[in-house]
C-alpha positions as CSV (number, residue, x, y, z in Angstrom):
1,M,-38.7,124.0,126.5
2,N,-37.1,127.7,126.0
3,N,-36.8,126.9,122.0
4,E,-40.3,125.1,121.5
5,K,-43.8,126.9,121.7
6,I,-45.7,126.7,125.4
7,K,-49.1,124.8,124.6
8,I,-52.5,126.3,125.9
9,V,-55.8,124.5,126.9
10,F,-58.7,126.6,128.1
11,V,-60.9,125.8,130.3
12,G,-63.8,127.6,128.9
13,V,-64.8,130.3,126.6
14,G,-67.1,131.9,127.7
15,A,-66.9,136.4,127.8
16,M,-63.9,136.9,130.0
17,G,-62.6,133.4,128.2
18,Q,-62.6,134.7,124.4
19,C,-62.3,139.4,124.6
20,A,-59.6,139.3,128.1
21,H,-57.7,136.0,127.6
22,L,-58.2,133.8,124.1
23,K,-57.2,136.3,121.6
24,N,-54.5,137.3,123.6
25,Y,-52.5,134.0,123.4
26,V,-53.5,133.5,119.9
27,L,-50.8,136.2,119.4
28,I,-47.9,135.2,121.0
29,P,-45.5,133.9,119.1
30,D,-44.1,131.2,121.3
31,C,-47.1,130.0,122.2
32,E,-50.1,127.2,121.0
33,V,-53.6,127.8,121.9
34,V,-54.1,123.6,121.6
35,A,-57.7,123.3,122.2
36,I,-59.8,124.0,124.3
37,C,-63.3,122.4,126.2
38,E,-66.9,124.1,126.3
39,I,-69.6,122.6,127.8
40,R,-72.0,125.1,125.5
41,E,-71.0,123.0,122.5
42,K,-72.0,125.8,120.2
43,L,-70.0,128.3,121.0
44,G,-67.4,126.2,121.8
45,K,-66.9,124.9,118.1
46,K,-67.4,129.2,116.4
47,V,-64.7,130.3,119.1
48,A,-62.2,127.2,118.3
49,E,-63.4,128.0,114.1
50,R,-62.4,132.0,114.8
51,Y,-59.2,131.5,116.1
52,G,-57.7,128.6,114.2
53,I,-58.0,125.8,117.2
54,K,-58.0,122.2,115.6
55,N,-59.4,120.8,118.3
56,F,-62.5,121.1,120.6
57,Y,-63.9,119.1,123.3
58,K,-67.1,119.3,125.2
59,G,-65.5,118.2,128.6
60,F,-62.2,118.7,130.6
61,D,-61.7,114.8,131.3
62,E,-61.1,113.7,128.1
63,M,-59.3,116.7,127.0
64,I,-56.8,116.1,128.6
65,E,-56.9,112.3,127.6
66,K,-55.9,113.7,124.6
67,E,-53.7,116.6,124.3
68,D,-50.3,117.4,125.2
69,F,-49.8,121.1,127.2
70,D,-47.9,123.0,129.1
71,G,-50.3,125.3,131.0
72,I,-54.0,126.0,131.8
73,V,-55.9,128.7,131.1
74,A,-59.6,128.8,133.3
75,S,-61.0,132.0,133.1
76,Q,-64.1,130.6,135.2
77,P,-66.3,132.3,138.1
78,F,-63.8,133.3,141.1
79,T,-67.4,131.5,142.7
80,R,-66.6,127.8,140.7
81,H,-62.5,128.4,141.9
82,Y,-62.2,125.4,144.4
83,V,-64.5,123.1,142.2
84,I,-63.1,123.7,138.9
85,L,-59.2,123.6,140.2
86,K,-59.8,120.0,142.6
87,E,-60.3,118.7,139.3
88,I,-58.3,120.3,136.7
89,L,-54.9,121.0,139.4
90,K,-54.7,116.2,138.6
91,A,-53.2,117.5,135.2
92,K,-50.7,118.7,137.4
93,R,-49.6,121.5,135.1
94,P,-49.5,125.5,135.8
95,V,-53.1,127.3,136.0
96,F,-53.9,130.2,135.1
97,I,-57.3,131.4,136.7
98,E,-58.9,135.4,136.7
99,K,-59.4,137.4,140.1
100,P,-60.1,137.1,143.1
101,L,-58.2,133.1,144.2
102,A,-61.7,132.4,145.8
103,S,-65.1,133.7,146.8
104,S,-64.5,133.7,150.7
105,V,-61.0,132.7,153.1
106,E,-62.4,129.9,153.7
107,I,-62.6,128.3,150.3
108,G,-59.0,130.3,149.7
109,E,-57.7,127.7,152.0
110,K,-58.8,124.5,150.8
111,I,-57.6,126.2,147.0
112,L,-54.5,126.9,148.5
113,E,-54.1,123.0,150.0
114,I,-54.6,121.7,146.8
115,I,-52.7,123.4,145.1
116,E,-49.8,122.9,147.5
117,K,-50.6,119.0,147.4
118,S,-50.7,119.6,142.9
119,G,-46.9,119.9,142.8
120,T,-47.2,122.6,140.3
121,W,-48.7,126.4,140.7
122,V,-51.2,128.9,139.8
123,M,-51.0,132.4,138.9
124,V,-53.9,134.7,138.8
125,G,-55.0,137.5,136.7
126,Y,-54.3,140.6,138.5
127,H,-53.5,142.1,134.8
128,K,-52.8,145.8,136.4
129,R,-49.3,144.0,137.0
130,S,-49.0,143.7,133.8
131,D,-49.2,146.7,132.7
132,P,-45.7,148.8,130.6
133,A,-46.9,151.2,133.1
134,S,-47.4,150.0,136.3
135,I,-44.5,147.2,135.5
136,Y,-41.7,150.8,134.7
137,V,-43.7,152.9,138.5
138,K,-42.6,149.2,140.4
139,K,-38.8,150.2,139.6
140,L,-38.9,153.4,139.2
141,I,-41.0,153.0,143.1
142,D,-37.3,150.6,144.0
143,E,-35.0,152.6,142.7
144,F,-36.5,155.7,144.3
145,K,-36.5,153.6,147.8
146,K,-33.5,152.4,147.4
147,T,-31.2,155.7,146.9
148,G,-33.0,158.0,148.3
149,E,-33.0,161.0,145.2
150,I,-36.7,162.1,146.3
151,G,-37.0,161.4,150.5
152,K,-38.5,158.4,151.9
153,L,-41.7,157.1,150.5
154,R,-44.6,158.8,153.0
155,Y,-48.2,157.8,151.1
156,V,-50.0,155.7,148.3
157,R,-53.4,156.9,147.5
158,I,-55.7,154.9,144.6
159,T,-59.0,156.4,143.5
160,M,-60.7,154.3,141.6
161,P,-64.6,155.1,140.1
162,P,-66.8,152.6,138.3
163,G,-66.5,153.8,134.7
164,D,-66.5,151.5,131.7
165,W,-64.4,148.9,132.3
166,I,-65.0,147.4,128.2
167,A,-64.0,150.2,126.6
168,G,-65.3,148.0,123.3
169,G,-63.9,144.7,124.4
170,F,-66.5,142.5,123.9
171,K,-67.7,143.4,120.6
172,D,-66.0,140.5,119.1
173,L,-67.2,138.1,121.3
174,I,-69.0,135.6,119.6
175,I,-72.1,133.9,121.5
176,T,-75.0,131.9,120.6
177,D,-78.7,130.8,122.4
178,E,-77.1,128.0,124.6
179,K,-77.2,128.6,128.0
180,L,-75.4,126.8,130.9
181,P,-76.5,123.8,132.5
182,E,-78.9,124.1,135.7
183,N,-77.1,121.4,137.7
184,I,-73.5,123.5,137.3
185,E,-71.6,123.6,140.2
186,Y,-70.8,126.3,142.7
187,D,-68.4,126.9,146.4
188,P,-70.1,126.5,148.9
189,K,-71.3,128.9,151.3
190,P,-67.8,129.7,153.7
191,K,-69.7,128.1,157.5
192,N,-69.1,132.2,159.0
193,M,-71.3,134.0,156.5
194,D,-75.3,134.3,156.3
195,E,-76.7,134.8,152.7
196,F,-76.2,138.9,153.0
197,E,-72.9,138.5,154.5
198,F,-71.7,136.3,151.2
199,K,-72.7,138.3,148.7
200,E,-71.9,142.0,150.6
201,Y,-68.5,140.0,150.5
202,V,-68.5,138.3,147.0
203,D,-69.8,141.7,145.3
204,F,-67.1,143.0,147.4
205,V,-64.3,141.4,146.1
206,N,-65.9,140.5,142.5
207,Y,-64.8,144.4,142.0
208,Y,-62.0,146.3,144.2
209,I,-59.7,143.1,144.6
210,H,-57.7,144.0,142.2
211,Q,-56.8,147.6,143.9
212,I,-56.7,145.7,147.2
213,N,-53.9,143.4,145.8
214,F,-52.3,146.2,143.3
215,M,-51.9,148.3,146.8
216,R,-49.8,145.8,147.9
217,F,-47.5,145.5,144.6
218,I,-47.1,150.1,145.4
219,L,-46.0,149.9,148.7
220,G,-44.1,146.8,148.0
221,E,-44.7,144.7,151.3
222,D,-47.9,144.0,153.4
223,Y,-50.0,146.1,155.0
224,K,-53.3,146.1,157.4
225,V,-56.8,148.2,157.2
226,K,-57.5,151.1,159.8
227,F,-60.4,152.2,158.9
228,A,-63.4,152.1,156.7
229,D,-65.8,154.9,156.3
230,S,-69.4,154.7,156.8
231,S,-70.5,155.3,153.3
232,K,-68.1,152.9,151.9
233,V,-65.7,154.8,150.2
234,L,-62.8,154.9,151.8
235,M,-60.4,152.6,153.0
236,V,-57.6,153.3,154.8
237,V,-54.4,151.4,154.9
238,E,-51.3,151.2,156.7
239,S,-48.1,149.2,155.8
240,N,-45.6,147.1,157.8
241,S,-43.6,150.0,157.9
242,G,-45.5,152.4,158.5
243,I,-46.5,153.9,154.8
244,S,-49.8,155.2,154.8
245,G,-52.6,154.1,152.0
246,V,-56.0,155.4,151.1
247,I,-58.2,153.1,148.1
248,E,-61.0,155.2,147.1
249,M,-63.8,153.5,146.4
250,A,-66.3,154.9,144.0
251,P,-66.0,158.5,144.6
252,Y,-68.2,159.0,141.8
253,N,-69.0,157.6,138.5
254,T,-68.3,158.3,135.2
255,S,-69.9,157.0,132.3
256,I,-67.5,156.8,129.1
257,E,-63.9,157.0,130.8
258,W,-62.1,155.3,132.9
259,E,-60.1,157.2,135.3
260,E,-58.2,154.7,137.6
261,K,-55.4,157.0,139.1
262,V,-52.6,156.5,141.4
263,F,-50.3,158.3,143.4
264,I,-47.0,157.3,145.1
265,C,-46.1,160.0,146.8
266,F,-42.2,161.0,148.6
267,E,-41.1,163.5,150.5
268,K,-39.9,165.5,147.7
269,G,-41.7,164.6,145.0
270,Y,-44.4,161.9,143.3
271,I,-45.8,159.6,140.2
272,E,-49.2,159.3,139.4
273,L,-50.1,156.3,137.6
274,S,-53.1,156.7,135.4
275,L,-54.9,154.1,134.0
276,P,-56.6,152.6,131.2
277,A,-59.7,150.6,131.0
278,P,-59.4,146.4,131.3
279,L,-60.4,145.3,128.7
280,A,-59.2,148.5,125.8
281,S,-56.9,147.3,123.8
282,N,-53.2,147.9,123.2
283,R,-53.8,150.8,125.8
284,P,-50.7,151.0,128.4
285,G,-51.4,153.7,130.9
286,K,-49.6,156.4,131.8
287,V,-47.4,158.0,133.7
288,K,-46.0,161.3,134.8
289,I,-42.8,161.8,137.8
290,Y,-42.5,165.5,139.6
291,K,-38.8,165.1,141.6
292,D,-38.6,168.8,143.2
293,I,-34.8,168.1,143.7
294,P,-32.3,170.5,143.0
295,S,-34.8,172.5,140.7
296,P,-38.7,171.1,140.1
297,L,-38.9,169.1,137.1
298,T,-41.6,166.5,135.6
299,I,-40.6,163.5,133.3
300,I,-43.3,162.1,131.1
301,P,-42.3,158.3,129.8
302,H,-44.0,156.7,126.6
303,F,-44.9,153.4,127.2
304,P,-44.9,150.6,123.8
305,W,-48.6,150.3,122.9
306,V,-49.1,146.5,125.2
307,S,-52.3,146.4,126.7
308,A,-52.0,144.5,130.6
309,M,-54.2,141.7,129.3
310,Y,-52.1,141.1,126.6
311,Q,-49.0,141.5,128.9
312,Q,-50.6,139.7,131.0
313,A,-50.8,136.5,128.7
314,V,-47.0,137.4,127.8
315,N,-46.2,136.5,131.1
316,F,-48.0,133.2,132.1
317,V,-46.0,131.9,129.2
318,K,-43.0,133.2,130.5
319,A,-43.5,131.9,133.8
320,I,-44.3,128.2,132.1
321,K,-41.1,128.3,130.6
322,G,-39.3,128.9,133.2
323,E,-38.1,132.3,133.0
324,I,-40.3,134.9,135.4
325,K,-42.2,134.4,138.4
326,P,-45.6,133.9,138.0
327,P,-46.3,138.6,138.6
328,N,-49.3,137.1,141.3
329,D,-49.7,133.5,142.5
330,A,-52.1,132.0,144.9
331,K,-50.4,132.2,147.9
332,E,-50.2,136.0,146.9
333,A,-53.7,136.5,146.6
334,F,-55.2,134.6,149.3
335,K,-54.1,137.7,151.3
336,D,-56.4,140.4,148.6
337,L,-59.0,137.9,150.2
338,K,-57.6,138.7,154.1
339,V,-57.8,141.9,153.5
340,A,-61.2,142.9,152.2
341,E,-62.4,140.2,155.7
342,E,-60.1,143.1,156.9
343,Y,-62.4,146.0,155.6
344,L,-65.2,144.2,156.0
345,T,-65.1,143.6,159.7
346,L,-64.3,147.5,160.2
347,F,-66.7,147.8,158.3
348,K,-69.9,147.1,160.8
349,K,-68.3,148.1,163.6
């Protein structure tokens, strides 16, 4: 397989399917998108024509019956992940879905069960882990931990002010006047939540699950939520080894900029990571490293013009080829649902 093109099929080509995923996969040299399925026929055909995809289907069953493929990209609302996955996992091929894993812990558990039975794996789209700057920072953290060059890791702060996350990324979006069928099936609401609690949970994980996941990525270990303030701005966490962390949620808003930052503190220095808007094209994050030994020194590395979304697509293809492990599998993503539940439980107290 390493010398062959990986064949990918798409299940759904709505806004994110097109502009966050499809337009990246068609640029990967060792990947070929061989077919798409989309219940909105006019939309599906227009998208297939633009991106030079030979085959279009209205239904997934017909596509898997007729196509030879290695992996599936299913960019769907996360409130439908169980409904979708229990069908497409029958193809026994690796699947990519958007974050979060599910709309509740209860549904997440069901998804893990069907993945286990399928004999394949699911990669969940936490694109920030694939940003070239994030990859660099993660390796640097691990190196500093090993060498002790600037002391122990003491504190991590993630600041996430809402801003323009699209950054012009939908300029080439194809739309039609078609409407989705009214009978589309969604995952059931969990038994332990009423309508208000369910909406609160869905709204929270839809926006802040990236930061919950990225905190674990930076810490390199699991953590517990220790405090949630009444203004819904602060989530205070502590890792298994006792490292403190804070996620600042919407401490302020921006109308144009995207100012997501990660501040990683050691005893004798720090790393500052600035992440670009999720749909910004060809833009990696930025990094500043400060060391206070043997004398103060600031380092600013430079990265290739590669976006996190493109690198995420490359990583899915590499994982299918067996060259790497999926950057974020379903079991890892399930932990994020548990953290969100911990936070909302604390917030109510």
